[in-house]
Residue, then its C-alpha position, 0 to 999 in steps of 0.5 A: a831617686y837617680l841612677s848613677d849611669h845608664k849602662a846595661g848592668t845598671l839598668d837591668r838591676v833596676v828593671q829586675a827590682a822593679s819587676e819583683f815589686s810588681e809582682q809582689h804587690s799588684t792586685d786585680d785592682y791596680q797594677f804597678l808597671l814599669a815607667a818611662g823616662n830616659a832610663g825606661v826607655d833605655a831599659a826597653t831598648n836594651i831588651v829589644v836589642k838583646e833579643a834582635n842581636r841573636k836573631m839577626l846573626f842567625y838570619v844573616y848567617a843562614a842566609v849566607a849558608l844558603l846562598c853559598l850552598i847554591t853557588f858551590r852546591s857543597w856543604r863542605a864549601v859552606i863550611v870553609a866559607l863560614v868558619p872565617l866569619v864566624l871567627t871574626s864575629m866572635l873576635a869583634e864582639t870580644l873587641m867590643v867589650y873590651l873597648g866598652i862599645g855597648v850592643k845598642v840600636a846604632t852599633l847592631p848592624v856593624v856585626a852584620l855588615g862586617v858579615g856581609i862584606g867579610v864573606d865576599y873574600a872567602i867566596y873570591l878565593l873559594s870560587t876560584q880555587l874550586a874552579f882550578q880544582r875542577v879541571g884537575y889540580s891539587v887543593a894545593d896547587a889550586y890555592r896556590k893559583a887562586l892566591a897569586t890572582t884572586g888574593k892579591v884582589v882580596a888583599l887589596v879590597g881588604v886594605t882599601l876598605a880598612a883605609g877608608v874607616v880607619t881615620w875615623a878612629w882619631s874623630p872627636i865623636k866617640f861613636q865615630a871613633d869606635m866604629g872606625i876601630l871596630l870596622t877596620f878591625m873587622f874588614l882587615l880580620n875578615m881578610i886575614s882569616a879568609l886567606i889563612l882559614v881558606p887553605a887550611l879547612s880546604h886541605f881537610l874538607l876539600g881534599r878532593a874536588t867537591v863540586s861536579p865539573e859538569g857545567f863547564t864548556d870545553e872553552e871555559r876548561r881551556n881558559m881555566a887551564l891557560a889561566g893557571g898555566a900562566v900564573 
């Protein structure tokens, strides 16, 4: 019999039915195995992608967390940097469900791409903010200084990246159109969430400078103070 479609739900039901039949009727002399064909290959691909999706995100976030911990030397700063990314990833998956974009081999790296690029926004802002905090600024003043300098660059980069892919949304190729919408959403939301959540989380977690001021030379301190005073 032919399948009406090759959607994940349909293939899952077929695989489950075939597996149950195999368990009930297979013997030591002969065994029933899942067949190949387009449906079989698609079903096997879905199984592998489903297993790889969470594993890939775990490795991506673990790598980002480790590098942020090495950079900032503060677990609180790591949380401030990661929360906007996690929120964006969750909303991106929600958008994929809404648009009917399945998680497959072609779309699997997209969420990881959004995390890899999106973390830059938080790192840019947070590193500048912590540098100001090290020289004595309060969280509010440090973020205000960071926003007036690095924040402009973050906004420019986010808008530029989104502008580069938003035109894909009008492509006659459905996959390209879907990726244009998804990437635009992730680039802009990563930027907005970093600009909003970094100061909000910093207020609760980084009320005091959580990174040791050691390592800054007197010249670097003077330059930072001058940069803060010039804004």
